[in-house]
C-alpha positions as CSV (number, residue, x, y, z in Angstrom):
1,M,61.6,63.5,-41.4
2,R,58.8,65.5,-42.8
3,T,59.3,63.9,-46.2
4,K,59.1,60.5,-44.8
5,L,55.9,61.3,-42.8
6,F,54.4,62.8,-46.0
7,F,55.0,59.6,-47.9
8,L,53.7,57.5,-45.2
9,V,50.5,59.5,-45.0
10,L,50.3,59.3,-48.8
11,L,50.7,55.6,-48.8
12,I,48.0,55.2,-46.2
13,F,45.7,57.4,-48.1
14,M,46.2,55.5,-51.3
15,A,45.7,52.2,-49.6
16,C,42.4,53.3,-48.2
17,K,40.6,53.5,-51.5
18,V,37.6,51.6,-50.3
19,P,35.3,50.1,-51.3
20,Q,36.9,48.3,-54.1
21,D,35.2,46.2,-56.7
22,P,38.1,44.3,-58.4
23,E,35.8,42.4,-60.9
24,H,33.7,45.5,-61.5
25,S,30.4,43.9,-60.6
26,Y,28.6,47.1,-59.7
27,L,30.0,48.9,-62.8
28,E,28.9,46.0,-65.0
29,A,25.4,46.2,-63.4
30,Q,25.3,49.9,-64.2
31,E,26.5,49.5,-67.8
32,D,24.6,46.5,-68.7
33,K,22.2,44.9,-66.1
34,L,22.2,43.4,-62.6
35,L,22.4,39.6,-63.1
36,V,20.5,37.8,-60.3
37,G,20.6,34.1,-59.8
38,V,17.4,32.7,-58.5
39,V,17.0,29.4,-56.4
40,D,13.4,28.3,-56.3
41,N,12.5,28.6,-52.6
42,P,9.0,30.1,-52.0
43,P,8.1,32.5,-50.4
44,F,11.6,34.2,-50.9
45,A,12.1,33.3,-54.6
46,S,10.0,31.3,-56.9
47,T,10.3,30.4,-60.6
48,A,6.8,28.8,-60.9
49,D,5.0,29.1,-64.2
50,G,8.0,30.7,-65.9
51,T,7.7,33.9,-63.8
52,V,10.1,35.0,-61.1
53,S,8.4,36.2,-57.9
54,G,8.8,36.3,-54.2
55,S,9.6,38.6,-51.3
56,E,13.4,38.7,-52.1
57,I,12.7,39.1,-55.8
58,E,10.6,42.2,-54.9
59,K,13.4,43.5,-52.7
60,L,15.9,43.2,-55.5
61,R,13.6,44.8,-58.1
62,D,13.2,47.7,-55.8
63,F,16.9,47.9,-55.3
64,A,17.4,47.9,-59.0
65,R,14.9,50.7,-59.4
66,H,16.6,52.7,-56.6
67,E,19.9,52.3,-58.3
68,N,18.5,52.8,-61.8
69,L,19.7,49.3,-62.9
70,Q,18.1,47.0,-65.4
71,I,17.7,43.5,-63.9
72,E,17.8,40.0,-65.3
73,F,16.9,36.9,-63.4
74,I,18.8,33.5,-64.1
75,K,17.1,30.5,-62.7
76,G,19.2,27.6,-61.4
77,N,20.0,25.3,-58.5
78,E,22.3,26.4,-55.7
79,S,25.5,24.7,-56.8
80,E,25.4,26.0,-60.4
81,L,24.5,29.6,-59.3
82,I,27.3,29.6,-56.7
83,E,29.7,28.4,-59.4
84,K,28.6,31.3,-61.7
85,L,28.9,33.7,-58.7
86,E,32.5,32.5,-58.1
87,K,33.3,33.1,-61.7
88,F,31.7,36.6,-61.6
89,E,29.2,35.6,-64.2
90,I,26.3,36.8,-62.0
91,H,26.1,39.6,-59.4
92,V,23.7,38.3,-56.7
93,V,22.1,35.1,-55.7
94,T,18.8,34.9,-54.0
95,G,16.6,32.1,-52.5
96,G,16.0,32.4,-48.8
97,F,19.6,32.0,-47.7
98,T,20.4,32.6,-44.0
99,K,23.6,34.0,-42.3
100,K,24.5,30.3,-41.6
101,T,24.4,29.2,-45.3
102,I,26.8,26.4,-46.3
103,W,27.9,28.8,-49.1
104,K,29.5,31.4,-46.9
105,K,33.0,30.2,-47.8
106,K,32.4,30.6,-51.5
107,A,30.2,33.8,-51.5
108,G,30.1,37.1,-49.8
109,L,27.0,37.7,-47.6
110,T,25.0,41.0,-47.3
111,T,23.8,42.0,-43.9
112,A,20.5,40.2,-43.0
113,Y,17.6,42.2,-44.4
114,D,15.3,40.7,-41.7
115,K,17.7,39.6,-39.0
116,K,18.1,36.1,-40.6
117,H,18.0,36.2,-44.5
118,V,20.8,37.5,-46.8
119,F,21.7,37.8,-50.4
120,L,24.9,36.2,-51.7
121,I,27.3,38.2,-53.8
122,P,30.8,37.5,-55.3
123,K,33.5,37.6,-52.6
124,G,35.5,40.9,-52.7
125,E,32.9,42.9,-54.6
126,N,32.7,45.6,-51.9
127,L,31.3,48.4,-54.0
128,L,28.3,46.2,-54.9
129,L,28.0,45.1,-51.3
130,E,28.0,48.7,-50.2
131,H,25.2,49.8,-52.5
132,L,23.1,46.7,-51.7
133,E,23.6,47.1,-47.9
134,D,22.9,50.8,-48.0
135,Y,19.5,49.9,-49.7
136,I,18.9,47.1,-47.0
137,F,19.6,49.5,-44.1
138,Q,17.3,52.2,-45.6
139,N,14.5,49.7,-46.2
140,K,14.6,47.5,-43.1
141,K,11.1,47.0,-41.6
């Protein structure tokens, strides 16, 4: 009986290895850089004049500094960036998305950083989500 209980507890312990990051998004961001897709939507994200700026851009730059990550911004429209996100070619998409975004079936959503707006991440990349949400919770205003 004790042996069965031991194996049951061991199985439960092994199954609880969370958070998981099956496509290694967070590890890739640490080893190379955090790849952020940017949808032009001022004041959240803007790609005007060849520069990337906006309130969400600054939040992600601060997150990258906090996590000691290099960051690269990739400009595009929503559908092409969501496709890249689904293929795990980028780690985050920004552009003023809300909790009610039409993309919530194709992308994971962070918690809202201002009660309404979220960042999009690849579905299932929970380690990346954990780090980004920890940053959001620590920096809510």
